[in-house]
N, C-alpha and C positions, 0 to 999 in steps of 0.2 A: 375543669375536671382534673382529678388526680387519681392515680392508680392506688388501690388499697388491697393489701394482702394480709390475711390472718396467719399468725405464726402456726406452723404445723399443718397448714392447709394449702392446697394447690388451687383453690378457688380464687378467682380474680373478680373484683368489683370496682366500679368507678363511683367516686363520691365528689360532690361539688366542693370547691374551695374558693376562698376569697383571697385576692392578692392585691397588695398596695401598688405593685408595679407590674407591667406586662412581662410575660414569660419570654425570655430570649429564644432564639432558634437553637434548641437542644439537639445535638446529633442523635440519630436513631440507627439501629442495626436491623437489617432484614436479611433473611436467608433467600436462596435462589428461588424457592417456591413462592416467595412473596410473603411468607409468614414473618411477623416481627419477633425479635428476641425480646420478649416481654420483660424478663428479669433484668437484662442489661439496660434496656430503655428506662425502666423504672429506677434503676441505679443511677443513671445519669441525672435524672430529675432530682432524685434524693440528694446527690452530691451537690448540686447547684443550690438547692434550697436550704440544706441544713448544716453544711460544713462551713465554718467561718474561714475566710481566706480563699475559698474556691471561686474561680471565675470561669467564664465560658471557655477560655483557652485551656485551663487545666482539665475541665471535663472533656473537651474535645480530644485532648492528648490521651486521656484514659480510654476514651471510646475507640480511638484509633488502635490501641493495643488490643482491646476486646474484639474489634473487627478482624484483626489478623488472626486471633484465636478462633473466631467463628468460621473464618475461611478454612482453617486447618481442620476443624471439627467436621465441616461439610465435606471437604475433600477426602477425609478418611472414614466418613460414615459413622462418626462417634457422637453420642449424645453428651452434652456438657455435664450431665448428672450421672455419668457412668463411673461408679466407684465399686468395682468388685473387691473380693477379699484380698487378692494378690495385688500388691502395690504396683508392680510393673505393668499391670493391665489397666490401671486407672487412667482416665483421660489426662489428668494434670501431669502425671509422671511421664506419660508418653510425650506430651507436648513439651515438657521440660527437656527431654532428650532431643527432641526435634530442634529446639532453639539452640542447644549446645552444638549440634551438628552444623546448624546454620552459621553459628559464630566461628567454628573451626574452618568452615569453607569460605569465610570472609563475606558472606551474604548479608549478615547483620553485624553491627559493631558490638563490642563487649557491653558498652553502656546501654545500648538498645535492648539486648537480650536481658540484662538485669532489670531495666525499667519495665519491660513487657511482662516478665514473670511476676514482678512485684505488683503491677497493676491488676493482674489476674487474681493473684492471691488476695488482694484487698477486696476485689469484687466478691470472691467466694466467701470471705468472712462476713461481708454484708448479707449475702444471700442466705447464709446459715442463720444469722440473727433474725432475718425477716421471713423465714419459713420457705424459701424457694428450694432449698435442699434439706433433706431430713437426716442425712447421715451425720452423726456426731463427730466421727474421726475420719476426715478425708486425708489428713497428713499428720505428722507429729511436729510440734513446736519445740524449740529449744532456746535456752537463755544464753545470751552472749554479752561480753563486756567490750565496749568500744571506747577508744580514747579520742578526746577532742580538746581544743584550746579555747579558753575564754577570751573575751574581748581585749584583755590586757596581757594575754600570752601565757597564762598559767595552764598547765596540763591537768585535765580532769578525765574521769572515767564514769560511765553509766551503763546500767544493764538494760538490754533490750530483748524483746521476744522475736525470734527469727524462725521462719518455717524451713523444714528440711528441703522444701521445693525451691527455695531462693537460689538464684544463680549469682555467684560472686562476680563483681566487676573486676576482672583480672587487670591489675595495674601494669603499665608499661615499665620496662626497666628504667630506673631513674625516677626523679621527681616529676610530678605533673601539677598542673595548675587548674584553672576553672574548667569544668566539664572534662577533666582528665587529659587536657591538651598541653602540649609543650610549646614554648616559643620557637620561632625560626631563628636560625643563625644569621649573622650579619650578611654572609655570602648569599644565603638563600633568599633573604629579604630583598637584597639588591637584584638577584636573578629574576625574582618574580616581578618586581616593578619594571625592570628592563624589558622583560618579555611582553608585558601588557602595553608598555609604551611603544615598542617596536611594531607590535601587531595593530596599533591604533585602536585598542579597546578603551576608548576615552572614559565612558561611564564607569566601567569596572576598575580602570586604573585609578580614577579619582576616589571611588569608594574604598579601594584598598589603601590608598594614601591616607584617607580619613581614619581607617582602622588602625594603621601603623602609627599615625601621629597623634591620635586622640584616645584610642582604646574604645571607641564607640561600638556598641553591638550592631549587628546587621539590621535589626528592626528600627533602631534609631537612625542609622544612615539612610535606610530606604525611605524613611518618612520625613527627612529634613525638608524644610520649606524655603521658599525664596525669602520669606520674612526672617527665617533663622539666620541667613547670611546678612541680610540688610540690617538686622538689629544686633549684630555682634558688637560687644562692648570691649573696650580695652581693659585688660586685667590691671588693677591698681598696684599690684605688687611684683608682677613678673613682666619685664620688658619684652616687647615683641610677641606678646601672647594676647589672645582675645578670648572672651567667654561667650558661649552660645547656650541660651536657655533651652532645656528639653524637659519633657514630662507633661503631666496634665495641664491643660490651658495653653500649650504652645503648638499643639498639632503634631508634635514629634513624640513617637512612642518610646517608652523605656520599660525595661523588665520590672515587674511589680509596681508599675506606675510611679516609680521614684521620680521626684522633682529635683532638679539641680541644674548646674551649668557645666558644660564640657570645655576644657582648655583646648583651643585651636591655635597653632602657630599663625601669626598674622600673615605670613607669606602664603600659607595654604588658603586662608580666607580670601585673599586677593585673587588667587587663581580660581577659586570657586565662584567668585563674583564675575570673573571674566567668562567662565563657562556658562553661568546662569543666563547671560544675555547674549550668548553666541548664536549664530544662525543655526547651528546644529541643534541646540536645545530648543530654540524658539519654534523650529519646524516640528519637533515632537510635541511641544506644548499646544500647537495649533490643532493637532489630532487628538488631544486629550479631552476627557470629560470636564465639565465645569468644576467638579469636585477635586480632580487631580491636577489641574493646571498650575496650582501653586507649589506642587512638589518639585524639588530640585532635580531629582533623577526620574526620568521616564524612559520607557522602552521605545524602540524605533516606531512602534505603532501608537505611541502616546499613552500606554497603559502604566499604571503604578507597578512597581516591583513588589509582588506579593512574596510571602515566605516560600511558597511552592515554586514560583518562577525564579526566585533568586537561588534556591537550592539547585534547580536544574542548570542555572547559569554557572554555578560553581562546579557542578559535575561536568559540564561541557568544558570548562576551563581545565580541569584535571586531565581530560582526554587530550586536549591540545598540548598541554605541557608534556604529557607522556610521549606524544608524537614527535615533539621537539627534542626528545632525549633527556628531558629533565625529570628523571625517575624519582628524585627526592620529594616530588610533590604528589606522588601517587595517592597518599592518604591526606592530602591537604584539606583543612577545614578553614573556612573564613574566620572562624572565631580565634584561630591562631594569631591573627593580626592583633587582637586584643591581648592575648597572652604575651605577645612580644612587647607590646607597649607597656604593659603592667610590669614586666620584669625590668625593662630599662628604666622606667620611672622609679621603681622601688630602689634600684641600685643608686640612682642619682639622689633620691631623697635621703637614703641612709648615709650617703657621703656628705650631703650638704646641710642636713638638719641636726640639731644638737642631741636628739635622742631617738631611739627606735620607736617610741610611742608617737612622737611628732611625725615621723616618717609614715607610720601606719595611718594616722589620721589624714595626712595629706593625700596619700594614695587612695584611701577609701573614698574621700570626697571627690577626687579627680575622676575615679572610675565608677562612681555612683553605686558602690557596693551597699547592699542592704545592711550588712553588719561586718564587723571586723574579722569574723572567722574566715571569710573568703580572702580578705587582704593578707591575713597571716600566712596563707599558702605561698605568697610571693616571698615573704621573709624566709620561710623554710627552704624554698627552692634556691634562693640566692646563697643561703648558708651551705647548701649541699653541692651546689654547682660552682666551679671556678669562674671567676670573672674573666671573660675572653677579650675584652677590649678596654682601652683607657677611656674614662668618662670625660666628656667635654664640660667646661664650666658653663656653657650656654645651653639652655634647654633645647633649642631648635637644632643646633649643630649635632646634638646627640643622635638625632634621627637621620640626618642627611649626610653624615660624614662619609659613608661607604657608597651612597647612591649617587651623589653629585648634587649640585645646587638645585633645589626644587623648582625655583622660578625659571632657571635656564632650561631644565628638563621639560617642564610643562609648556614653555613657550614654543617648543619644537612640535607640539601636538597640533595638528590642523583640525579645527573644529568644523568640519563639513561632513556631510552624510556619506562621503566616499571613504572616510577614515575607518 
């Protein structure tokens, strides 16, 4: 069955539909009194059904933003269709002000405030088209010109329509990379690894090493399999490097389901092999479900590291770093390990390869970027930021120069449950 609404009507009816494949578990929103938010729930199903490129993760992300908005509406006793004549009294303008105050207080990040308001505006545009709201002018739109770079680095501009409700993502001072993050300095990278090593945080230490050494995203690291390590292949062109296949068909998740192979230093692969068959990990594997036993990293209880549990783990890490007096990690995000890797890799590629285009292609493939636009950010970052360290001729030494020999460092880690 599917929800059907007539434009301009508040009547709701259900009509049978035929589907070639089963409907996935679409998130729904309910208010405290048990009543569903019909418009939002219909929107979720519409997004999943009719928009090319939308998957359940995208829909779930949008619904999480709408859920936060629904909680605010309920806490303030405001209806989502409340649009009186004065703008400042309208629900969307009030909520925008609330988000900005949350951002100022540090309760939500700048990117979250921007994304949340954008998701809500998108929902209201849909609701207006499909007759859930009958007011024609809920806000004013304006035309803006934005600049972007093509895959070969040419600057281009395009006009877009923006709502006056949009919350700009205030950029940090200086250049930023993927998701608005900046790389760690060599000193901070060494401090973080040393902290994890000395505290015996074996799994998080190895995950962070993978982030720094390969640029893998957290979802890729969390879903690495024993077979990923066992089937690592020597890279035919780069000595002392191995390639590990990731993406569809490998059991290892990637953003946008991109298929490819990540470059791993051979020394790191050997240490991961040692960990994979250590007593510490085998004890966790014994407590795991049949489905999760092949995962390289498992929690102490034998559970897979989900996005939620990993986020909590990083939050806990930030607290411990602050307690240790390492205040520079107060806003640390795990994705910064990827930004750090990408910056170092681009510097090396630009110095070693004959042209900037060759360097961009190499880094794009190594980091599994969907397109070159993301890779170009690293070029612009390097052009704007001074190079702070001399580059090594060997790829692996580039990453371990300030941390110490990786094999020696990991050899000191005791792989027992007391660590």
